[in-house]
C-alpha positions in Angstrom: 134.7 110.6 120.1 132.7 110.8 116.9 134.2 109.9 113.6 131.2 111.0 111.5 128.7 113.8 111.7 126.0 113.1 114.3 123.4 114.1 111.8 124.2 111.1 109.6 122.4 108.0 110.6 124.6 105.0 111.6 124.8 102.4 108.8 123.9 99.7 111.3 120.7 101.6 112.2 119.4 102.1 108.7 116.6 99.6 107.8 117.3 99.8 104.0 121.0 99.1 104.1 122.4 95.9 102.4 125.4 94.9 104.5 127.1 93.3 101.6 126.6 96.3 99.3 127.8 98.9 101.8 130.8 97.2 103.5 133.0 100.2 102.4 130.8 102.5 104.4 131.2 100.5 107.6 132.9 101.9 110.7 134.4 98.9 112.5 135.8 99.0 116.0 138.5 96.3 116.3 139.1 95.3 120.0 142.0 93.0 119.6 145.6 92.8 120.8 148.2 94.1 118.4 149.6 90.7 117.5 149.8 88.6 114.3 146.1 87.9 114.3 145.2 91.5 115.0 147.4 92.7 112.1 145.9 90.1 109.7 142.5 91.2 110.7 143.1 94.9 110.1 144.9 94.1 106.8 141.8 92.3 105.6 139.6 95.2 106.6 141.9 97.5 104.6 141.6 95.2 101.6 137.8 95.3 101.9 137.9 99.1 102.1 136.3 99.3 105.5 136.9 102.2 107.9 138.1 101.0 111.2 139.8 101.9 114.5 141.7 99.6 116.8 141.4 99.5 120.6 143.0 97.3 123.3 142.2 96.5 126.0 138.4 96.5 126.2 137.2 99.9 127.3 134.6 100.1 130.0 132.6 102.5 127.8 132.2 102.5 124.0 134.9 104.8 122.8 133.4 105.8 119.4 130.4 105.3 117.2 130.6 102.0 115.2 128.5 99.8 113.0 130.3 96.6 114.1 132.6 95.5 116.9 135.1 92.8 116.2 136.1 91.5 119.7 138.9 89.1 120.8 137.1 86.9 123.3 139.6 85.3 125.8 139.4 84.2 129.5 140.8 87.7 130.4 138.4 89.7 128.3 135.4 87.7 129.7 136.3 89.2 133.1 136.1 92.8 131.9 133.1 94.9 133.0 131.9 96.4 129.8 128.0 96.5 129.8 127.9 98.4 126.5 129.0 95.2 124.7 125.8 93.4 125.8 123.3 96.0 124.4 123.4 94.5 121.0 124.1 97.8 119.3 126.5 97.8 117.7 126.6 94.0 117.0 129.6 92.1 118.1 131.6 89.6 116.0 133.8 87.5 118.3 137.3 86.2 117.6 138.0 83.0 119.4 141.1 80.7 119.5 139.5 77.7 121.3 136.3 76.3 122.6 135.0 75.5 126.1 131.7 75.9 127.9 132.5 79.2 129.4 133.6 80.7 126.1 130.4 79.4 124.4 128.3 80.9 127.2 130.1 84.2 126.6 129.3 84.1 122.8 125.6 83.5 123.7 125.7 86.5 126.1 127.1 88.6 123.3 124.2 87.4 121.1 126.8 86.4 118.4 125.4 84.7 115.3 128.9 84.2 113.7 132.5 84.1 114.8 136.0 84.3 113.5 138.4 81.5 114.5 142.0 82.3 115.3 144.5 82.1 113.7 142.8 84.7 111.4 142.6 83.9 107.7 141.4 86.2 105.0 138.7 83.7 104.0 135.6 84.0 106.0 136.0 87.5 107.5 133.6 89.2 105.0 131.1 86.4 105.4 131.1 86.6 109.2 130.7 90.4 109.1 127.8 90.3 106.7 126.0 87.5 108.6 126.4 89.5 111.9 125.2 92.7 110.4 122.2 91.0 108.7 121.2 89.3 111.9 121.4 92.6 113.8 119.3 94.3 111.2 116.6 91.5 111.4 116.7 91.7 115.2 116.0 95.5 115.1 113.2 95.0 112.6 111.6 92.4 114.9 111.9 94.7 117.9 110.2 97.5 116.0 107.4 95.2 114.9 106.9 94.1 118.5 106.7 97.7 119.7 104.2 98.5 116.9 102.0 95.5 118.0 102.3 96.5 121.6 101.2 100.0 120.7 98.2 98.7 118.8 97.2 96.5 121.7 97.3 99.4 124.1 95.2 101.5 121.8 92.8 98.7 121.3 92.4 98.3 125.1 91.8 102.0 125.6 89.2 102.1 122.8 87.5 99.0 124.3 87.4 100.5 127.7 85.9 103.8 126.4 83.3 101.8 124.5 82.3 99.9 127.7 82.0 103.2 129.6 79.6 104.6 126.9 77.7 101.4 127.0 77.2 101.7 130.8 76.6 105.5 131.0 74.6 106.0 127.8 72.8 102.6 127.7 74.2 102.0 124.2 75.1 98.7 122.5 78.8 98.1 122.0 78.5 98.7 118.3 76.6 102.0 118.8 79.1 103.1 121.4 82.0 102.4 119.1 80.3 104.2 116.2 79.7 107.2 118.6 83.4 107.2 119.4 84.3 107.1 115.7 81.9 109.9 114.8 83.3 112.1 117.6 86.8 111.5 116.3 85.8 112.3 112.8 84.0 115.5 113.9 87.0 116.7 115.8 89.5 115.4 113.3 91.3 113.6 116.1 92.6 110.0 116.3 90.1 107.6 117.7 92.4 106.6 120.5 92.7 110.2 121.6 89.0 110.6 122.0 88.9 107.2 123.8 91.6 108.3 126.2 89.7 111.5 127.1 86.6 109.6 127.9 88.5 107.1 130.1 90.3 109.9 131.9 87.1 111.8 132.5 85.3 108.7 133.7 88.1 107.9 136.1 88.1 111.5 137.4 84.4 111.4 138.2 84.7 108.0 139.8 87.2 109.4 142.4 85.8 110.3 145.8 85.7 114.0 146.7 88.0 114.7 149.7 86.0 115.4 152.8 82.8 114.2 151.3 81.6 111.2 153.4 78.1 111.3 152.1 76.7 112.9 155.1 75.0 116.3 155.2 
């Protein structure tokens, strides 16, 4: 079930969104019993101007696209098999009515950075939502940065390997080998790593033994 056009990027996935500024654009999935706390929670979301849908009990699969999930965490809900809640997208804001070690462990598993205590009050709901969304945004930015660094490391290793191959096969210094790679990349107007990958693949191919060739005539 999709409540918005699939072409429109989810608010929670946009790197330039201010959670406080765009609360009215939120799509919130409220997974909470239809009791007094649940009604107070949805009433507060209405006052804030948020779009929301309610769901109970916890579904095994995410029922709709959402920017935030507000989840009633109880001993019963902790027994439900719902792997989508553990992905971190969308972020989860737990509602709890008591504290114990198992409950705290559940909050850590959900990667919660804020929570709403029950009974629900209007004070604190907005703050908890903004903190949760902001933490989720920072987490995504860190993941993207890690992926970029990992990509640069892979490229660096490939270029270094290609440089060493040229050093061994052409009797070049490491600096001259690197300059030769760069000159080839500029001449062909290709990224340096692409030229390096071609050299590494070609070298690995020629290093492979030819089937049936045992070196005897």
